[in-house]
DRENTORKOL-3810 file (N, C-alpha, C; in nm, 4 decimals):
REM DRENTORKOL-3810
@n.u->1.1950; n.v->-0.7742; n.w->-0.6335; ca.u->1.0564; ca.v->-0.6758; ca.w->-0.7043; c.u->1.0088; c.v->-0.6358; c.w->-0.5652
@n.u->0.9706; n.v->-0.4707; n.w->-0.5655; ca.u->0.9402; ca.v->-0.4125; ca.w->-0.4684; c.u->0.7616; c.v->-0.3619; c.w->-0.4972
@n.u->0.6680; n.v->-0.4511; n.w->-0.4680; ca.u->0.5101; ca.v->-0.4162; ca.w->-0.5041; c.u->0.4644; c.v->-0.3009; c.w->-0.4326
@n.u->0.4516; n.v->-0.1889; n.w->-0.4257; ca.u->0.2877; ca.v->-0.1049; ca.w->-0.4223; c.u->0.1409; c.v->-0.1630; c.w->-0.3778
@n.u->0.1270; n.v->-0.1398; n.w->-0.3105; ca.u->-0.0318; ca.v->-0.2127; ca.w->-0.2967; c.u->-0.1456; c.v->-0.0782; c.w->-0.2417
@n.u->-0.2459; n.v->-0.0287; n.w->-0.3009; ca.u->-0.2885; ca.v->0.0198; ca.w->-0.2977; c.u->-0.3974; c.v->-0.0308; c.w->-0.1581
@n.u->-0.4936; n.v->0.0981; n.w->-0.0715; ca.u->-0.5408; ca.v->0.0346; ca.w->0.0714; c.u->-0.6742; c.v->0.0676; c.w->0.0446
@n.u->-0.7323; n.v->0.1624; n.w->0.0157; ca.u->-0.8721; ca.v->0.2002; ca.w->-0.0069; c.u->-0.9226; c.v->0.1629; c.w->-0.1255
@n.u->-1.0136; n.v->0.0758; n.w->-0.1482; ca.u->-1.0985; ca.v->0.0493; ca.w->-0.3355; c.u->-1.0342; c.v->-0.0091; c.w->-0.3630
@n.u->-0.9371; n.v->-0.1390; n.w->-0.3384; ca.u->-0.8420; ca.v->-0.2051; ca.w->-0.4160; c.u->-0.8294; c.v->-0.3377; c.w->-0.2927
@n.u->-0.6796; n.v->-0.3020; n.w->-0.1353; ca.u->-0.7392; ca.v->-0.4517; ca.w->-0.1251; c.u->-0.8503; c.v->-0.4517; c.w->-0.0609
@n.u->-0.9327; n.v->-0.3847; n.w->0.0036; ca.u->-1.0369; ca.v->-0.3698; ca.w->0.0430; c.u->-1.2027; c.v->-0.3740; c.w->-0.0462
@n.u->-1.1598; n.v->-0.4257; n.w->-0.1705; ca.u->-1.2318; ca.v->-0.4742; ca.w->-0.2326; c.u->-1.2565; c.v->-0.6384; c.w->-0.2052
@n.u->-1.1500; n.v->-0.6719; n.w->-0.2271; ca.u->-1.1379; ca.v->-0.8142; ca.w->-0.2095; c.u->-1.0297; c.v->-0.8670; c.w->-0.0852
@n.u->-1.0341; n.v->-0.8419; n.w->0.0037; ca.u->-0.9052; ca.v->-0.8904; ca.w->0.1300; c.u->-0.8839; c.v->-1.0524; c.w->0.1105
@n.u->-0.9571; n.v->-1.1217; n.w->0.1053; ca.u->-0.9341; ca.v->-1.2296; ca.w->0.0836; c.u->-0.8630; c.v->-1.2794; c.w->0.0089
@n.u->-0.8513; n.v->-1.2447; n.w->-0.1685; ca.u->-0.7711; ca.v->-1.2039; ca.w->-0.2384; c.u->-0.6334; c.v->-1.1925; c.w->-0.2572
@n.u->-0.6163; n.v->-1.0507; n.w->-0.2053; ca.u->-0.5139; ca.v->-0.9724; ca.w->-0.1341; c.u->-0.4211; c.v->-1.0196; c.w->-0.0846
@n.u->-0.4857; n.v->-1.0789; n.w->0.0304; ca.u->-0.4160; ca.v->-1.1604; ca.w->0.1007; c.u->-0.3514; c.v->-1.2684; c.w->0.1197
@n.u->-0.3877; n.v->-1.3227; n.w->0.0079; ca.u->-0.2796; ca.v->-1.4495; ca.w->-0.1186; c.u->-0.2782; c.v->-1.3811; c.w->-0.1732
@n.u->-0.2235; n.v->-1.2576; n.w->-0.2546; ca.u->-0.1483; ca.v->-1.2359; ca.w->-0.2911; c.u->-0.0404; c.v->-1.2200; c.w->-0.2506
@n.u->-0.0516; n.v->-1.1085; n.w->-0.1577; ca.u->0.0381; ca.v->-1.0871; ca.w->-0.0391; c.u->0.1784; c.v->-1.2062; c.w->0.0184
@n.u->0.0206; n.v->-1.3136; n.w->0.0480; ca.u->0.1674; ca.v->-1.4645; ca.w->0.1061; c.u->0.2444; c.v->-1.4984; c.w->0.0005
@n.u->0.1880; n.v->-1.4846; n.w->-0.1712; ca.u->0.2340; ca.v->-1.5772; ca.w->-0.2552; c.u->0.3451; c.v->-1.5062; c.w->-0.3503
@n.u->0.3448; n.v->-1.3656; n.w->-0.2962; ca.u->0.4736; ca.v->-1.2378; ca.w->-0.3256; c.u->0.5701; c.v->-1.2901; c.w->-0.2673
@n.u->0.5954; n.v->-1.2601; n.w->-0.1217; ca.u->0.6473; ca.v->-1.2760; ca.w->0.0045; c.u->0.6756; c.v->-1.4105; c.w->-0.0264
@n.u->0.6528; n.v->-1.5289; n.w->-0.0345; ca.u->0.7259; ca.v->-1.6155; ca.w->-0.0380; c.u->0.8336; c.v->-1.6136; c.w->-0.1257
@n.u->0.7589; n.v->-1.5824; n.w->-0.2401; ca.u->0.8367; ca.v->-1.6139; ca.w->-0.3184; c.u->0.9529; c.v->-1.4652; c.w->-0.3630
@n.u->0.9756; n.v->-1.4077; n.w->-0.2606; ca.u->1.0953; ca.v->-1.3536; ca.w->-0.1863; c.u->1.1138; c.v->-1.1582; c.w->-0.2937
@n.u->0.9545; n.v->-1.1745; n.w->-0.3024; ca.u->0.9383; ca.v->-1.0086; ca.w->-0.3515; c.u->0.8544; c.v->-0.9237; c.w->-0.1973
@n.u->0.8865; n.v->-0.7587; n.w->-0.1568; ca.u->0.8344; ca.v->-0.7235; ca.w->-0.1137; c.u->0.7020; c.v->-0.6204; c.w->-0.0961
@n.u->0.6229; n.v->-0.6565; n.w->-0.0601; ca.u->0.4684; ca.v->-0.6011; ca.w->-0.0342; c.u->0.4758; c.v->-0.4881; c.w->0.0669
@n.u->0.4188; n.v->-0.3278; n.w->0.0289; ca.u->0.3611; ca.v->-0.2272; ca.w->0.0758; c.u->0.2500; c.v->-0.1505; c.w->0.0878
@n.u->0.1989; n.v->-0.1189; n.w->0.1442; ca.u->0.0509; ca.v->-0.0539; ca.w->0.2184; c.u->0.0448; c.v->0.0587; c.w->0.1729
@n.u->0.0765; n.v->0.0524; n.w->0.0373; ca.u->0.1073; ca.v->0.2708; ca.w->0.0187; c.u->-0.0696; c.v->0.3402; c.w->-0.0153
@n.u->-0.1057; n.v->0.3847; n.w->0.1266; ca.u->-0.1863; ca.v->0.4479; ca.w->0.0890; c.u->-0.2142; c.v->0.6425; c.w->0.0921
@n.u->-0.3368; n.v->0.6822; n.w->0.0302; ca.u->-0.3729; ca.v->0.8378; ca.w->-0.0131; c.u->-0.3639; c.v->0.9013; c.w->0.2059
@n.u->-0.4111; n.v->0.8086; n.w->0.2885; ca.u->-0.4266; ca.v->0.8218; ca.w->0.4231; c.u->-0.3528; c.v->0.9352; c.w->0.4721
@n.u->-0.3762; n.v->0.9687; n.w->0.6114; ca.u->-0.3053; ca.v->1.0794; ca.w->0.6919; c.u->-0.2370; c.v->0.9372; c.w->0.7959
@n.u->-0.1308; n.v->0.9515; n.w->0.8506; ca.u->-0.0714; ca.v->0.9285; ca.w->0.9640; c.u->-0.2348; c.v->0.9451; c.w->1.0614
@n.u->-0.2056; n.v->0.8280; n.w->1.2063; ca.u->-0.2575; ca.v->0.8332; ca.w->1.3277; c.u->-0.4033; c.v->0.8056; c.w->1.3111
@n.u->-0.4913; n.v->0.8798; n.w->1.3567; ca.u->-0.6785; ca.v->0.8164; ca.w->1.2949; c.u->-0.6420; c.v->0.6919; c.w->1.2176
@n.u->-0.6586; n.v->0.8419; n.w->1.0424; ca.u->-0.6911; ca.v->0.7578; ca.w->0.9093; c.u->-0.6061; c.v->0.5754; c.w->0.9324
@n.u->-0.4755; n.v->0.6254; n.w->0.9623; ca.u->-0.3577; ca.v->0.4708; ca.w->0.9480; c.u->-0.4340; c.v->0.3287; c.w->1.0178
@n.u->-0.5206; n.v->0.3735; n.w->1.1582; ca.u->-0.5397; ca.v->0.2556; ca.w->1.2693; c.u->-0.6077; c.v->0.1403; c.w->1.2260
@n.u->-0.6986; n.v->0.1897; n.w->1.1173; ca.u->-0.7753; ca.v->0.0603; ca.w->1.0653; c.u->-0.7479; c.v->0.0234; c.w->0.9851
@n.u->-0.6652; n.v->0.0754; n.w->0.9018; ca.u->-0.4905; ca.v->-0.0043; ca.w->0.8025; c.u->-0.4692; c.v->-0.1339; c.w->0.8544
@n.u->-0.3410; n.v->-0.1004; n.w->1.0064; ca.u->-0.2442; ca.v->-0.1324; ca.w->1.1085; c.u->-0.3466; c.v->-0.2381; c.w->1.1246
@n.u->-0.4292; n.v->-0.2488; n.w->1.2074; ca.u->-0.5320; ca.v->-0.3110; ca.w->1.2174; c.u->-0.6312; c.v->-0.4345; c.w->1.1808
@n.u->-0.6236; n.v->-0.3977; n.w->1.0434; ca.u->-0.6210; ca.v->-0.4922; ca.w->0.9437; c.u->-0.5891; c.v->-0.5525; c.w->0.9204
@n.u->-0.4148; n.v->-0.5326; n.w->0.8596; ca.u->-0.2739; ca.v->-0.5561; ca.w->0.8097; c.u->-0.3115; c.v->-0.6920; c.w->0.9276
@n.u->-0.2605; n.v->-0.6363; n.w->1.0603; ca.u->-0.2876; ca.v->-0.7592; ca.w->1.1711; c.u->-0.3996; c.v->-0.8889; c.w->1.1379
@n.u->-0.5231; n.v->-0.8430; n.w->1.1314; ca.u->-0.6646; ca.v->-0.9001; ca.w->1.1309; c.u->-0.5775; c.v->-1.0107; c.w->0.9805
@n.u->-0.5692; n.v->-0.9924; n.w->0.8864; ca.u->-0.5063; ca.v->-1.0452; ca.w->0.8005; c.u->-0.3863; c.v->-1.0956; c.w->0.7737
@n.u->-0.3195; n.v->-1.0957; n.w->0.9112; ca.u->-0.2105; ca.v->-1.1829; ca.w->0.8605; c.u->-0.0727; c.v->-1.1929; c.w->0.7640
@n.u->-0.0874; n.v->-0.9877; n.w->0.7418; ca.u->-0.0397; ca.v->-0.9635; ca.w->0.6428; c.u->0.1294; c.v->-0.9507; c.w->0.6751
@n.u->0.1866; n.v->-1.0340; n.w->0.5755; ca.u->0.3513; ca.v->-1.0639; ca.w->0.6358; c.u->0.4279; c.v->-0.9346; c.w->0.5033
@n.u->0.4032; n.v->-0.8146; n.w->0.5253; ca.u->0.4226; ca.v->-0.7319; ca.w->0.4379; c.u->0.5784; c.v->-0.5966; c.w->0.5285
@n.u->0.5916; n.v->-0.5235; n.w->0.4196; ca.u->0.7089; ca.v->-0.4906; ca.w->0.4745; c.u->0.6790; c.v->-0.3693; c.w->0.5339
@n.u->0.5698; n.v->-0.2791; n.w->0.5529; ca.u->0.4932; ca.v->-0.1621; ca.w->0.6163; c.u->0.3524; c.v->-0.1051; c.w->0.5765
@n.u->0.3463; n.v->-0.0358; n.w->0.6207; ca.u->0.2238; ca.v->0.1196; ca.w->0.6283; c.u->0.3014; c.v->0.2197; c.w->0.6226
@n.u->0.2508; n.v->0.2599; n.w->0.4176; ca.u->0.3217; ca.v->0.3602; ca.w->0.4039; c.u->0.1615; c.v->0.4860; c.w->0.4210
@n.u->0.1586; n.v->0.5966; n.w->0.4980; ca.u->0.0080; ca.v->0.6647; ca.w->0.4281; c.u->0.1007; c.v->0.8188; c.w->0.3684
@n.u->0.0424; n.v->0.8582; n.w->0.2370; ca.u->0.1318; ca.v->0.9348; ca.w->0.2269; c.u->0.0921; c.v->1.0896; c.w->0.2124
@n.u->-0.0130; n.v->1.0520; n.w->0.2839; ca.u->-0.1112; ca.v->1.2018; ca.w->0.3447; c.u->-0.1865; c.v->1.2866; c.w->0.2394
@n.u->-0.2188; n.v->1.2187; n.w->0.1621; ca.u->-0.2734; ca.v->1.3121; ca.w->0.0507; c.u->-0.1267; c.v->1.3261; c.w->-0.0886
@n.u->-0.0088; n.v->1.2546; n.w->-0.0562; ca.u->0.1320; ca.v->1.3325; ca.w->-0.1481; c.u->0.1108; c.v->1.1731; c.w->-0.2487
@n.u->0.0996; n.v->1.2624; n.w->-0.3849; ca.u->0.1755; ca.v->1.1603; ca.w->-0.4476; c.u->0.2728; c.v->1.0451; c.w->-0.3604
@n.u->0.2711; n.v->0.9008; n.w->-0.4150; ca.u->0.3075; ca.v->0.7540; ca.w->-0.4083; c.u->0.4202; c.v->0.8228; c.w->-0.3711
@n.u->0.4307; n.v->0.7943; n.w->-0.5478; ca.u->0.5547; ca.v->0.7936; ca.w->-0.6511; c.u->0.6506; c.v->0.8092; c.w->-0.5283
@n.u->0.6812; n.v->0.9690; n.w->-0.5224; ca.u->0.7527; ca.v->1.0764; ca.w->-0.5008; c.u->0.7675; c.v->1.0679; c.w->-0.3225
@n.u->0.6706; n.v->1.0458; n.w->-0.2745; ca.u->0.7138; ca.v->1.0246; ca.w->-0.1350; c.u->0.7706; c.v->0.8748; c.w->-0.0536
@n.u->0.7145; n.v->0.7684; n.w->-0.1714; ca.u->0.8160; ca.v->0.6382; ca.w->-0.1610; c.u->1.0103; c.v->0.6594; c.w->-0.1654
@n.u->0.9718; n.v->0.7602; n.w->-0.2668; ca.u->1.0896; ca.v->0.7167; ca.w->-0.3216; c.u->1.1911; c.v->0.7990; c.w->-0.1664
@n.u->1.0941; n.v->0.9208; n.w->-0.1610; ca.u->1.1561; ca.v->0.9940; ca.w->-0.0527; c.u->1.2445; c.v->0.8987; c.w->0.0815
@n.u->1.1215; n.v->0.8071; n.w->0.1264; ca.u->1.1626; ca.v->0.6825; ca.w->0.2103; c.u->1.3053; c.v->0.6028; c.w->0.1481
@n.u->1.3364; n.v->0.6141; n.w->0.0462; ca.u->1.3862; ca.v->0.5491; ca.w->0.0313; c.u->1.3596; c.v->0.3593; c.w->-0.0096
@n.u->1.3026; n.v->0.4100; n.w->-0.0818; ca.u->1.2036; ca.v->0.2580; ca.w->-0.1330; c.u->1.1750; c.v->0.2955; c.w->-0.3099
@n.u->1.2033; n.v->0.1868; n.w->-0.4036; ca.u->1.2138; ca.v->0.2573; ca.w->-0.5280; c.u->1.0687; c.v->0.0965; c.w->-0.5012
@n.u->0.9467; n.v->0.1736; n.w->-0.5815; ca.u->0.8253; ca.v->0.0763; ca.w->-0.6202; c.u->0.8246; c.v->-0.0130; c.w->-0.7739
@n.u->0.8738; n.v->-0.1131; n.w->-0.8047; ca.u->0.8559; ca.v->-0.1867; ca.w->-0.9251; c.u->0.7283; c.v->-0.1280; c.w->-0.9712
@n.u->0.6417; n.v->-0.1997; n.w->-0.8679; ca.u->0.5140; ca.v->-0.2575; ca.w->-0.9726; c.u->0.3978; c.v->-0.1345; c.w->-0.8814
@n.u->0.3069; n.v->-0.0748; n.w->-0.8151; ca.u->0.1907; ca.v->-0.0418; ca.w->-0.8078; c.u->0.0706; c.v->-0.0359; c.w->-0.8441
@n.u->-0.0237; n.v->-0.1009; n.w->-0.7959; ca.u->-0.1804; ca.v->-0.2022; ca.w->-0.8161; c.u->-0.2198; c.v->-0.1391; c.w->-0.7107
@n.u->-0.3173; n.v->0.0160; n.w->-0.7694; ca.u->-0.3901; ca.v->0.1171; ca.w->-0.7610; c.u->-0.5445; c.v->0.1183; c.w->-0.8436
@n.u->-0.6652; n.v->0.1871; n.w->-0.7556; ca.u->-0.8135; ca.v->0.1892; ca.w->-0.8586; c.u->-0.7459; c.v->0.3029; c.w->-0.9219
@n.u->-0.6779; n.v->0.4195; n.w->-0.8745; ca.u->-0.6378; ca.v->0.5354; ca.w->-0.9041; c.u->-0.5165; c.v->0.5728; c.w->-0.9227
@n.u->-0.5156; n.v->0.5406; n.w->-1.0698; ca.u->-0.3474; ca.v->0.5735; ca.w->-1.1061; c.u->-0.2355; c.v->0.6728; c.w->-1.0665
@n.u->-0.3896; n.v->0.7435; n.w->-1.1362; ca.u->-0.2691; ca.v->0.8809; ca.w->-1.1051; c.u->-0.2592; c.v->0.9746; c.w->-0.9714
@n.u->-0.2759; n.v->0.8520; n.w->-0.8627; ca.u->-0.2024; ca.v->0.8791; ca.w->-0.7521; c.u->-0.0650; c.v->0.8195; c.w->-0.7253
@n.u->-0.0510; n.v->0.7695; n.w->-0.8236; ca.u->0.1121; ca.v->0.7209; ca.w->-0.8466; c.u->0.1956; c.v->0.8874; c.w->-0.8135
@n.u->0.1288; n.v->0.9957; n.w->-0.9392; ca.u->0.2507; ca.v->1.0662; ca.w->-0.9548; c.u->0.1648; c.v->1.2406; c.w->-0.8771
@n.u->0.0632; n.v->1.2073; n.w->-0.8943; ca.u->-0.0611; ca.v->1.3141; ca.w->-0.8442; c.u->-0.0570; c.v->1.2808; c.w->-0.7245
@n.u->-0.1046; n.v->1.4757; n.w->-0.6159; ca.u->-0.1564; ca.v->1.5213; ca.w->-0.4787; c.u->-0.3005; c.v->1.4178; c.w->-0.4961
@n.u->-0.3537; n.v->1.4496; n.w->-0.3885; ca.u->-0.5099; ca.v->1.4203; ca.w->-0.4002; c.u->-0.5033; c.v->1.5448; c.w->-0.4293
@n.u->-0.6380; n.v->1.5535; n.w->-0.4309; ca.u->-0.7092; ca.v->1.6969; ca.w->-0.4782; c.u->-0.7718; c.v->1.7576; c.w->-0.3845
@n.u->-0.7371; n.v->1.8291; n.w->-0.3066; ca.u->-0.8649; ca.v->1.8961; ca.w->-0.2156; c.u->-0.9244; c.v->1.9510; c.w->-0.2401
END
């Protein structure tokens, strides 16, 4: 199973629990992807540093640049089976600016 996990206000609300979740899921053979509305570059640096800090064994961090997460990941050739996000509409809609 491919699992998408949002970063801001999802992972960041309880990083200890989400780190344990990522570990459990990967140990069980699932793939976990961090999928965030953030932009690549400066906005991604904090996420990447935190992934190292928490020693997350994930498939990668994907920054959509405020674009809808489902179509962004599909464009990368990745079909997310389950998306965990505090903003469910982020899956199908771009961020309103």
